[in-house]
C-alpha positions as CSV (number, residue, x, y, z in Angstrom):
1,M,-0.2,-16.7,8.4
2,S,-3.5,-17.3,10.2
3,D,-1.7,-16.3,13.4
4,F,-1.1,-12.9,11.8
5,F,-4.8,-12.4,11.0
6,H,-5.9,-13.9,14.4
7,M,-3.7,-11.3,16.2
8,G,-3.5,-13.3,19.4
9,G,-7.3,-13.2,20.0
10,Y,-7.6,-9.5,19.5
11,A,-8.3,-9.6,15.7
12,A,-11.8,-8.2,15.9
13,Y,-10.6,-5.2,17.9
14,I,-7.4,-4.6,15.9
15,W,-9.0,-5.0,12.4
16,S,-12.0,-2.8,13.3
17,V,-9.6,-0.1,14.5
18,M,-7.6,-0.5,11.3
19,G,-10.8,-0.1,9.3
20,V,-11.9,3.0,11.1
21,A,-8.4,4.5,10.7
22,L,-8.4,3.7,7.0
23,F,-11.9,5.2,6.6
24,F,-10.8,8.5,8.2
25,M,-7.6,8.6,6.2
26,L,-9.6,8.3,3.0
27,L,-12.2,10.8,4.2
28,E,-9.8,13.5,5.0
29,P,-8.7,14.4,1.4
30,F,-12.3,14.4,0.3
31,L,-13.3,16.8,3.1
32,L,-10.3,19.1,2.3
33,V,-11.4,19.3,-1.4
34,L,-14.9,20.3,-0.3
35,K,-13.5,22.9,2.1
36,R,-11.2,24.3,-0.6
37,R,-14.2,24.6,-3.0
38,S,-16.3,26.5,-0.4
39,I,-13.5,28.9,0.4
40,L,-12.8,29.6,-3.2
41,Q,-16.6,30.2,-3.8
42,E,-16.7,32.6,-0.8
43,I,-13.6,34.5,-2.1
44,K,-15.3,34.9,-5.5
45,R,-18.5,36.0,-3.9
46,N,-16.7,38.6,-1.8
47,K,-14.8,39.9,-4.8
48,R,-18.0,40.3,-6.8
49,L,-19.6,42.1,-3.9
50,E,-16.6,44.5,-3.6
51,E,-16.7,45.2,-7.3
52,R,-20.4,45.9,-7.2
53,R,-20.0,48.2,-4.2
54,A,-17.1,50.1,-5.9
55,R,-19.2,50.4,-9.1
56,D,-22.2,51.7,-7.1
57,K,-20.1,54.1,-5.1
58,G,-18.7,55.5,-8.3
59,K,-22.2,56.2,-9.6
60,T,-23.3,58.4,-6.7
């Protein structure tokens, strides 16, 4: 079992790469949620702006 964790002398490199890969794999869904929220907010903002412009256009 210790041979598995030692990885033939390359353990520091291999485990650090595995850690970095795991970090980015966990980060990706979080960033996607943030991006989705910002896109939905932008859509709502644009919709309100269009409604306001249509309402203002109808008044003149």
